N, C-alpha and C positions, 0 to 999 in steps of 0.2 A: 929796555923798550917795553912799554905797557902792553898788557895783553889786548888782542884786538876786540875781544868782548869781555866786559868786566862783570857780567852777572847773567844768569839764566832768566830769560824774558818770556818764558812760556806761561807764567802764572796768569797773565791776563787774557790767555786764550781760551775760548770756549770749548774747543775740540777735546773730547775725552782722551784721545790719543796723546795730544800735546800735553794734557793735564798730567797724564801718567808720568811724563818726563819733566815736569816743572821743578821737582826737587832733586834732579840729578845734579851732581857736581859739574858736569859738563855745561858750559855757558850757552845752552841752546838759544837760538834766535828763530822766530817765525820767518817763513819764506816772505821776501819782500825787497824792495829796492834799498831799504836802509841797511839791511845786513850786507848786501854786496858792496854798498858804498863804504862800509867799515872795512871790507877786505881790500878795497882799493886804497883807502887811506893808509892802512898798515902793510900794504904790499904782501899779503898772504893768500894762500888758496882758501877755498870754501869747501868744507866737508858737509855734503847733504845726505841726510838719512831719511828714508821715506819708508813708512809702514802704516799700520792701522790698529785699532784698539784690541781687536781679537786675535791678532797675529801671534802664533805661538812662539816662532823664532825670533820675532821682534822682542818679546819679553826675555827670551833667554839671552840675547845679545846685550840687552839693557842690563840685566842682572850680572853678567859676566864682565862687561867693559864700561858701560855708561855710568854704572854706580860706583865704579872703582875710582878712588881719589887720585891714584897715580896715573891711571890712564887719562883721566879727565884732565890733569894737569898738562900732559902732552897735547891733547887735543886743543885746550884752550890757549896754549901758548903758540901753537903753530898754525891754526886754522880759525876761520869764522865758522862755527858749527850750526847748521840749520836743520830743524825737524819739520817734516812735511807729513800731514795726514793725507794719504793717497785718495781717501773718500772725499775730502774737501777740495783737493787740488789735483783732479785726474789729468789735467793738462800738464803739469809738472811731472807727474809720475809717468805719463805716456812718452814723454820726450826722453827721460833718463832711462826708462825700461827699454825703449828701442835701441838706445846706444848699447845698453848691457847685452841686450840679444844679438845685436850685430857683432859685438866684439868677442863675447864669451860663448855664444851659442845657446845661452840659457838665461833665466831670470827668476825673479821671485822676490819675497819680502822677508826680512828687511833688505831694501835696495840701498846700497852704499855708493857713493859717488863723490870723488874729488874733482873740483873744477877750478877754472881760473876766475878771478874777480868779475869776468864778463859772463860767468855762468856756463862756460864751455868744458864739458868734462874731459879729463885726460887719464882717469883711473876709475874703473867701475867693478862692482861685485855685489854679492848679496850678503849672507851672513859670514862673518869672520870670527873665529874662535879667539879666546884671550891669548892662547899659545898656539904655535904652529902645529897643525894637524892634518893629516891626510892630503899632503901637498897644498894645504892652504896656509898662507902666512898668518901669524898672530896679529891681532888688531893693533896692539900697541907698536910692534915692531914695524908694521906697515906704516903707521902714521909717522913714525920717526924716520923711516927711509924716504917718504914722500917729502917730508919737511926738509931734510937734508938735500934732496935733489933740487927742491925749489930754491934753496939758498945758493946753489952752483949756478952761475949765469948760463954756462953752456948747456947744462942739463935742463935749465928752465926753458930755454929756446926749443929744445926738443919736446918738452912737454906741451908747450904752446902749439907747436906744429901738429902734434898728435891731436890736441884738442880741436884744432881747426879741421883736421881731416875727418874726425869722429863727428863733429858737428854738421860737416857737409853731407856725410853719409846718412845722418839721421834725417836732415832736411830731405835728401833724395827719397828716402823711404816714406816719410810722413806727409810730404807735400806733393808726392808724385801724381802728375796728370800728364796725358799726352801732349807733346809738343805740337805746335801748328803744323809741321810737316808730317806728323803722324795722324792728323785728323782725317776725316772722311772727305768725300767730295764736297760736302756742304760747309766743311770747317766746323763740324759740330763736336770736335774733341774726341772722336772715336770712329772706327770704320763702320760699325753696325751695332744694334743690340746683341746681347750675348747669344740669342737663339732659343728655339722652342724646345730643344732636347736638354736644356741646362739641368733642369730638375732630375731628370733620369741619370744624367752623367754624375751629378753629385751623389744621389743615392747609390749608385753603383760603386762609387768610391767608398762610401760609408760601409757598404756591404763587404768590400774587400778588407777593411780594417776591423770587421766584427770578430769579437771572441765567442766562438761558438760554445765553449765549455761553461764559461761564467757570465757571458753577456758583457756589454760595453765594448770599447774600442781600444785595441792594443792588447798584447798578450803578455806583457812584462811590467813590473813596477807599479806605480800608483795608477788608480782609476779615477777619472774625473767625470762628473755628470755632464753630458753633452746633449741638452734637450734640443738644441738646433739640429743635430744630426738625426735624432729620433724622429723629429718632425719632417725632415726630408724623406726619410724612409717611409713614413706613413703616407705622406702626399703621394709619393711615387707609387706605392702599392695601390692607392685608391685610383690612380689613373691607369695603371698597367695590370693590376691583379696578380703580380708575381709573388708567390707565397713566401719566398726566401726574404723579401723585403720586410713583410710583416713579421715574420719570425724573428728577424734581427731586432726590430723595434720592441716587440714584446719581450724578447729574451733579455734586453737591456733593462726594461722596465722591471722585469722579474727579479734580475740579478740585484738591482739597487734596493728593491723593496724587501728581499729576504736578508740583505746584508746589514752589517753594523753601521753603514752610512745612513741608513734609515734608523731613526729613533723608535725602537720597537715598543717601548713603554709609553712615550709621550707624544709620539708623532713628530713630523717634521724631519728634514734632512740636514745632516752635518755637511761640512764643506767638501770633503772628498775622502776616498779610500787610499791608504797607503800601500794596499796589496792588490793583487789581481782578483781575488775572491770577493772583494768588497767587504771585508770582515772588520778591520780596524780603521776607523776614520781619523781625520783631524776634526776634532770635536767642535769647533766653532759653528755657529748656526747663523747663516747670513740671510737677510731679507730677500735678496735677489734670487738665491737658490730655492727658497720656499715660496716664490712666486712662479719662476720658470717651470719647476718640476711638476707642480699641481696641473698646470695647463697641459703638459705632456701626458700626464697620466689620465686627465679628462679626455684627451683625443684618443688615447689607447682604449679607454672604456667605450667611447663612441664607436670606434672602429672594429674592435675585437669583442666587445660585449662582455668583458670580464668584470664582475662587480667588485673584485679585489682592487682593481685600479681606481675605481670611485671612492673606495675606502681610503686608500692612501692619499688621494687628493683631499678628501674631506678632512682627514686627521692632519694633514700638513697645514691646511687653511685654519683649522681650529687651533693648531699651535701658534699661528701667526696672531689670531685674534686674542688668544690667551695671554701670550708672553711678549709680543713685540707691538702691541697696540696702544697708542696713547688714548687717554680717556675721552678726548674730543675727536678721535677718528683716524689721525695719521700713524703711520708705522715707523717704529725705530729701526735702527740699522742692523745690530748684530747681537748675539750672545757669545761671550768669550768661551774659549776652549777650557780654561783652567778655573778651578775652585778649590777651596779647602776639603780635604777628605772628610766624610762623615766620621763620627766619633768611633764607629765600629771598626775603622781601620787605623785609629791612632793608638798604638800600643802604650802601655804604661811606661816603657823605657825610653820613649820619644821625648825629645826636649821640647821646651815651650816654643822655640823657634821652629822646630819641624812641624809642630801643630799648626802653625800659622802659614806654613808654606803652601801656596797654591799648586795643585797638581793637575796635569792635563787629564781630561775625562773623568775626574772624581766624582762628578755629579751623576754620571750616566752609567758607570759600570757596577758590577754586582759580584758578590762572592756567594757560594752556596749558603753559608751561615746567615747572611743577610736576608736571603730569600726565606730560610726557615724561620727567622725571627718574625717574619710578616704573615707567613701563610701556614695553615694547617694541612695535613694530608687529607685527600691525595692531591690537593691544589699545589702544594710545595713541589713535589716530585713531577707532577705534570709541567709546571712552569720551568722548572730546571731543565727538563728534557726539551720542551718546546724552544727555549731560548739558548740552549747549549751552555747553561751556566754550571760549570763543573770544577772540581778541585784543580788548582794550577791554572785555570783560565786561559784566555787567548790574549790577554794584555798584560800590562805591567803589575808587579806586585801581587801576582796571583789572581787578578781580577778578571771578570769576563764582559766583553762587550756583547750585549744580547743580539743573537741573530735568529732567524728562523731555521733551527736545526733539525726539527722533526715536524712532519705534517700531522694534521688532526687525524687523518685516516691511520697513520702509523701508531699514534698514541692510543686511539680507540681500539685498534687490533690487539695491542699489547696488554691492555687492561680489560678487555671484554666488555668495553662500554660502546654506546652508540656515539656517532660523530657529533651529534646535537648535544649529548650530555658533556662531551669533552669541550666543545666550544663554549658552553655555558660556564663551566668551571674555569676555563682559561680567561673568558671575559671578566668574571668577577676577580680572578687573581690579578689580572693586569690593572684593574682599577685600584686594587689594594696596594700593588707594587708602586703604582704612580702616586698614590696618596702618601705612601711611606717616603718616597723619594723627595716629595715637596718639602720635608722637614729638613733636608740636607742644606748645607751652605750652598748658595746659589751662585753660578757664574755671573760675572759683571755684565751689564747691559750698556751698550753704546746707544745713547738716546738721541743721536742726531736723527732728524727727519730729512732725508734727501729726496729732492723732487724726483730724480730719475728712478730711483729704486722703488718709491711710492707709486710711480706710474706703472711699473710692471706689476706691483701688488694690486693695484686698482683693476688692472686688466684681468688678473687671475680671478679676483672675487666676482667681477662682472660677468666673466665667461662661465663661472661655475653655478650660479644660482639656479638657472632653469634646469640644468642637468642633475643637480644634487638635491633639488627640493628644499634648499635652506635660503634663509634671507640674506644671501651673500651680496646681492645687488645693492642692498641698503648699506652694507659695510663699505662697499666700494664707493658709494655716492658720498658717505661721510668722510672717507679718506680723501677723496677728491676735493670735497669743500674745504677740509683742513688745509690742503696745499694751496687752494685758490686764495683762502682768506689770510694765510701767514706768509706765503712765498710769492705772491703774485701782486703786482702793482699795474693796474690797467692804464694809469695815467703817466707812467714812466716813459720818457722818450726812448730810452734804450735800456736793455737789461731788465725787462719787466718781470722776469722770472728768476728768482733768487735760487741759489744751489741748495742751501741748507737752513733749517730752523733747529734751534736747540734751546729749549726753556727760554723762549722769547728772543734769543739773540739770532739774528739773520745774517747769513753770508751769502754774497753774490758777487757779480751776476751769474746766472746759470750757463750751463754748457749745452752742447748739441744734445746730449743724451737726456738732459732734464726736459728740454722742449719736446723732443721726439717721443720719449717714453710717456710723458704726461698727456701729450696730445693724443696719443694711441689709447691711453686708459680713459681719457674723456670720451673718446669716440665709442669705446666699448660700453661705458656707462650709459651713454645715450641709446645704444642698440639694446641694452638689457632692460632699460626702465621706460624708454619712450619719452623721456624728458628732454625737450630741445635745448635746455640750458647747458648741459655738458657739451652738446654738439656745437654751440656757440663758442664755448670755451676752447674747444679743440681747434675750431677755424681760427680763433684769435691767436692761439699758440703756433699754429702753422704759418699764419701771416708773419709773426715775428721770427719765426725760424727762417723763413725765406729772406726777410730783411736782414737779419743779423749774421747769417751763417753761409748762405748761398752766394756763390761767386759766379756770375754768368760768363765771365771771360774764361775761367778755368773749367766750367762745366761740372762743379762738384759742390759738395756741402762740407765745409770744414767743421771741426770740433770745437774751435774756439772762435771768437769774433775776430775781426781784422784789427790787430793792435795798432795799426798805423792810422786807423779811422778816428776822426775826431770824437772824443767823448766815449770811446769804446774801451779804453784801458782803465782798469781799476787801480786804486792808489797803490795796492800791494801786488801788482802783477808780477813784479820781478822780471829778470832778463830771460824770457823764454826764447830758446834757440830755434824753435820751429813752430809753425802753425800746423797742427796735426789734423789728419783725417783718420777716423776709426773704421778701417776696412773689415777687420776680421771679428768673428765672434769668439770672445774669450769667456770670462766668467759671467759676462752679460752680453746680450746680443750687440751686434755692430750698430752703433748710432746712426751711422750713414745709411745702412740697409733699413732700419726701422724708419728713418726720416723719409727715405724714398718710398717705402710701401705705404706709410701713413698718408703722405701727400697724394699718392695715386688713388687711395681709398676716398680721401676727402674731396677729390676732384669731382665726385659725383654731386657734391653740394655746392658747385661753382658753376657759372655759366660761361666763363672765359677760357677754360681748359688750361689755365696757367699751371696748376699744380701737377697735372698729368705731364705736361711738357717738361717740367723741371725733373720729375722722376724718370722720364724717359731719357733726359739728357745725362742725368747722373749715371744710370746703368750703362748707357752708350759710352760715356767717357771712360768708364773702368771695365769695359767689355773684355779686353784682353787679360786683365788681371782676374776677373771672375771665371773666365773660361779656363785660364791656366791652372786655377786651384779652386774649384767650386766648393769643395767640402769645407775649406777654411773660411769661406764667405757665404755661410748659409743664409743669413739675413739678406744679403745682396742677391742671392739666388732667388729667394722668395720675392723680392722687389722686382727683379727682372722678369720672373714668371707672371707676375700680376700685370706688369706693363704689356708683356707679349700677349697674354690670353685674355685680358680684361676681367679675369676672376669671376666670382659668383657674387649676384646681388639679389637680396630678397627685400622687396619693398612691401610692407604691410600697411594697408590703409584701414584704419580702425580707431575709433575714439578710445577703445581700450582693447589691447591684444588679448584674446581668450587665453585662459590658463592652459588649456590643452595644446594650443598652438605654441605657446612659450616652452612647454614640455617637449614638444616635437622638435623645436629648433634647438633646445638644449641637448637632446639625445642623438641628433642626427649629425653625422660627420661631414662638415662643409668646410673644408680647409680654407682659411683666409677669407671667408665670406663676409661681405658687407650686409648687415641686416639694418633695414632703414625703416623704422615706423614713422608714419604720418597721420594726421587727422583724416577721418573718413570723407569729409566734404571739402570743397573749394573754400568755403567760408572759414572753416577751421584752420585750413592751410594758411589762408590769408593772415589770421591772427599769429601763427607761427612765424610767417615771413616778417611781419612788422616787429615782432620781439627780436628776431635775429638780424634785422636791419637789411633784409634782402629785397631787392626791387622786383624780382620775379622768381618763380619756382625753379629751382635747380633740376637737372635732368633726372635724378633719382626719384623725385617726387612729382614732376610735371605730368599732368594728364593721367594720373593714377589714382582716381577716386574710388571709393568703395562701390561695389555693384549692389544696387537695391538695398543700400543701407547695411549690407552684411559686410563683416571683415573680409577683406579681399587681398589676396597675395599675387604679386607680380615678380616672377623669378627670371633672371637673366644670367647667361653665361656665354663667354666668348663674344660678347657684343651682340648677341641674339637674345630675345625675350619671349617668354611664354605669354599665352593669353592670360587675362586675369582669371583667378580662380577663387571661389569661396570655399574651396576645400584645399587646406594647406598640404595634406598629403599628396593630393592630385598634382598640385603646382610643383612639389619637389620631385615627384616621379617624372615630370617632364625633363629633369636633369639627366635621367637615364636614357629617355627616348629621343630627347633633343628634337621635337617637332616645332619647327620655327613658326612663329606668329606672323601673320601678314601685316 
């Protein structure tokens, strides 16, 4: 019987992750209907391997198993093997990951799944070693056992029954909405909105999990950045003034910034830390982490006033601008964790093959000798003490991941220097170390431009400019324009926004996170620049989001389009077993939560109230889920709080917002506030309305002209508004006194 797949077909794929496997002896197929049709023709299972280009353990499994001819022979003879880039197909990843978590209690990448020719998984796991290890089966042995079981009619029937059960469980989890008999008296899909104490409840849960010694959440094992939880703590502190909430937020910001998860030499954050102390990271650098975390640090700066938080935010955004930005403005996806070690770490006895081997963290770690080769005294000693670079190190092969091991004050006291002198020496030393590091072999860069991740980066830069005094809003505008020009087709009937651009190759259509995150980014650019163009784009994306992803009968917004709808299924959709919703915040915010929050914010620019009604319907539909575990649903909590309270609105009527006003808005902690610039006069506003295709002024702009030609602020909170003020500070003070306007 011929092999079900006769060659590896990834060579024609644009994805860097798929290209990494294009030369494997495994006959990989891209995800799509054709691969599953082959499995049906040959009556064999499908092996699905999901990962991404910078995934360390994905590379390990590839080197150990997928590049082995004998292993490949087993896989090719017994299965149709499919490779999936999770960043391009988050819908496929979500469904299989849900099954893995339900069945095994955990998940991660590489994600390995064996499924029927109909796409229903019957065996799942993550990384499998080449030989049995620590209660894990060896990959080749496992493949042979699964193939043997499939060949036995009785065992095959059991595998199919298991696949049906797992598929049904995944559908229950991913497609869950209240049934009609669980709906409220109006049949609205839920009993009531989650409630006005939800934010405090979520923050209290975050506080209970706070690691008081090192910051972060959880006291054992790996530490992950959780900017959503930090945001909840800060919002709750601003509302209640409870010091423990702010201490937990700032303690987490401090722990991450001092540790090795933060790149002490070049700025920016690695993916996560493998230890409680934040010392040793997984070294990949992701666009989304370096968008989400600067926003958290900026809010920490606004709330606590610590300039160190502004520095971390600025350095992280500078990293994105320097290393992940396309020349025309968009942002690439990732830097890999591995690269060749510098020549200083390749001994004369090492073979040529060893010299060519990529090593995790090689670009970022240091030895004392490497520091000495770059710096003279006393800079070398100060830098080594500052960053904890010592013989033996804290990482593999005697190297050190730099951390903040000594304070400036401690170093100054030890050497009878002033703190300013130490800072000056360390600043120059850091620059020299950075320049020296630039000559090392660099980690690979995944140059996919993803709409969703770019949306978060656009938001980060747009929100940073006024606070940091840098031209970040211009960078945000350029990135937004890049996505609009290359990923958006305003004339398309469906799927106007594509998922990914890569060197001219476009893949689509987009998913909910693409629409929601980019719409929020466009709204933030409008707020930062006063340009109505991005606002119009945000409204267009929101309209498409509602048309493509909102289900009025279910009262929810799905992550994918309805595959049963005419014209909505792409040619390579493949047999998806569920239509997922993205409830929880993981490495990125919940797209469902961001969509609901963005619709609620954009409703101020509508006269029909539709967006707010949809946002309220969504949080009401999922009220029991949110109330049951608010900490896992941070973005939905924020959306529910906005729907419940109305949030903060700051309308500024001015032909040009004064610089000092922008500085004030950038430095004031106004969580979730909608800043809505508009022209000073009705005549100017009419021009905007014509440009945006609006028949009348929306509520956030209506009857809010400038007073006597002076820039004028209108501030609203909780559906109550201040009188117009030509003094922005006075208008914002109203938020504290809450004197209602007549």
